[in-house]
C-alpha positions in Angstrom: 21.4 60.3 88.8 22.7 60.7 85.2 26.3 59.2 83.8 28.7 60.9 81.8 31.0 59.3 79.8 34.4 61.0 79.2 37.1 60.8 76.1 40.3 59.5 77.0 41.8 63.0 76.1 40.2 64.7 78.9 40.7 62.2 81.3 43.8 63.8 82.9 41.3 66.7 84.4 39.1 63.8 85.8 42.1 62.1 87.8 41.5 59.6 85.4 37.6 58.9 85.7 36.2 57.7 82.6 32.5 57.3 83.7 30.9 59.7 86.3 27.8 60.0 87.7 26.4 63.2 88.3 23.1 65.2 89.7 21.4 66.9 87.8 17.9 66.9 86.2 19.1 68.8 82.3 22.2 68.5 80.7 23.5 71.9 82.1 23.1 70.7 85.7 25.2 67.5 85.0 27.8 69.7 82.8 27.6 72.2 85.9 28.3 69.3 88.5 31.1 67.9 86.3 32.9 71.5 86.6 32.0 72.2 89.9 34.0 68.4 90.8 36.4 69.1 88.1 37.1 72.8 87.3 39.9 72.5 84.5 37.2 70.9 82.5 35.1 74.2 81.7 37.8 76.0 79.5 37.7 72.6 77.4 34.0 71.9 77.1 32.4 75.4 77.4 32.8 78.8 76.1 32.2 82.2 77.7 29.0 82.5 77.0 28.4 78.8 79.1 27.8 77.3 76.0 29.0 74.1 74.9 32.1 74.8 72.7 31.8 74.5 68.9 34.3 71.2 68.6 32.3 69.3 72.0 29.8 67.0 70.5 27.3 65.7 73.4 25.2 62.3 72.7 22.5 61.3 74.7 21.8 58.0 73.9 22.6 58.5 69.4 21.5 61.8 69.6 23.3 65.4 69.8 21.8 67.0 72.2 22.1 69.9 69.8 19.1 68.2 68.0 16.9 67.8 71.2 16.5 70.8 73.6 20.3 71.7 73.3 21.6 72.0 77.3 17.9 72.2 78.4 17.5 68.7 77.1 15.7 66.6 80.2 17.7 63.3 81.7 16.3 60.8 83.4 18.2 58.8 86.6 19.2 55.8 83.9 20.5 58.7 81.3 24.2 58.1 80.3 25.8 60.9 78.1 28.7 60.9 75.9 31.0 64.0 75.4 32.5 63.3 71.9 35.5 66.2 71.3 35.7 66.4 67.5 39.2 66.0 65.9 40.4 67.8 62.9 43.1 67.0 61.0 43.7 65.7 57.6 45.6 68.3 54.6 44.1 70.6 53.5 43.3 70.5 49.8 43.5 73.9 47.6 42.4 74.2 44.5 43.6 76.9 42.3 41.3 78.0 39.5 42.9 79.7 36.5 40.3 82.5 35.0 
């Protein structure tokens, strides 16, 4: 079964688990199994449309699944998915241009 690596900020929703092995032949099936096991994660990972939220990146090896086949990306039993939430921050820079 594929393995999913959970980042530290999301571990409170997985009872502290950092690595979870889940059934599924596609990314979508693995995510479905994940939110079935840990329902609190759904609102952090998926939008109302069932797609990954814009600030959630999911990697298979070194490839973002959005650059592959998205949630329909096929997986093997040995694959590892890595969730990487985007981190916003820093100081906003604004430039005012005089006419």
